[in-house]
C-alpha angles and dihedrals in degrees: 000000000000133000137084118324110235097176128020128184103203105211097230089055089048089053091047094053091049093046092048089054094048088051090054096049091047097049093042088056092045099043105028119011097044089060087076098054096099106036092126089064093040089055090050090050091050088053093050092048092051091049091049093050097042089045089074086069095048115124113184092203094057105022135069108223088215090062090056092050092048092049088051091050091051087051090052091048093049092047093048090049094049090050092047090053089048091050089053092050093047091051090048089048093051093049089049091054089048096050096044091051092052089045093052093042090052094049093041090055092049091053095046092050092048088053091067092067106015134045121197138114095221094062091046092051093046093054090050094048098038115115122242093266090049091053090046088052090055096049091047087053084069091063093261111134096210099156089060090063125097093222090060090061090052093047088050088052090049093050091055094046088053092050093047089047091053103036106022121210118019142085094327089056092049091053089046093053091048100044110018109021089154087085091062113077116234111220087189096051096116095043095041118190131121093314089069090073113119089227085078099058128087139186092292089069091058109128135162116193125206092261092053090045089055091047091054089050091050090048092059091048090049090051096054091045089055101051107117114251094226130012111196127205089247089065097050103064098125107047121168120276097243091055095045090053094048089052092051093045090054093050092049091049089049091051091048091052094049090056094055 
């Protein structure tokens, strides 16, 4: 195919993006997520330490040993619960950081490529402010059927997970319930019944397990691998309206400036 290249994914740059992503995942596991591998043992230790400390005040004439052991057990359960919550929040924070970095890298690449053949602040700002669906529309206008890819569905789920993590209840939660309820923990999974319906879940049920985290990571890698090496002007003949309007506005501004 011949013509003018509008967007180019230089192979060394593609590899650097993927390498940076893998480094993020590796270090997140090593420095953050691995800290929660032994929380059961830590909870047991917390209970033992409480029992040892409180045992100094034990009076066999006034105290029931069973009460002390029960209280120690409660301490262990509470400690485990708090660490579990922290683990869930850490996973979600790592996912958010991973997604936001991918999103920024994608938009930055688009803007840099556009600046090779078009100059104007309006188009640049529109690319940075466009929503996920609008960016997908732009990519598909290149002839890249991104919405048909499995990794797109995973990235869409990741986007919603990150939004719910940041904003709580709202539109993104509703979309997550309807399309990807597997990311909302079901407290009634064992008992079943009507209360297991996703409509009863809210942002506090948001949860990403290790397998899902890995799936998100793999989707980002699959995306970068799939970016076309070259997009020619002959392929981009039906760009989204928001992008076309931004280009036209920049050109009008440029013409106006040249007249003054």
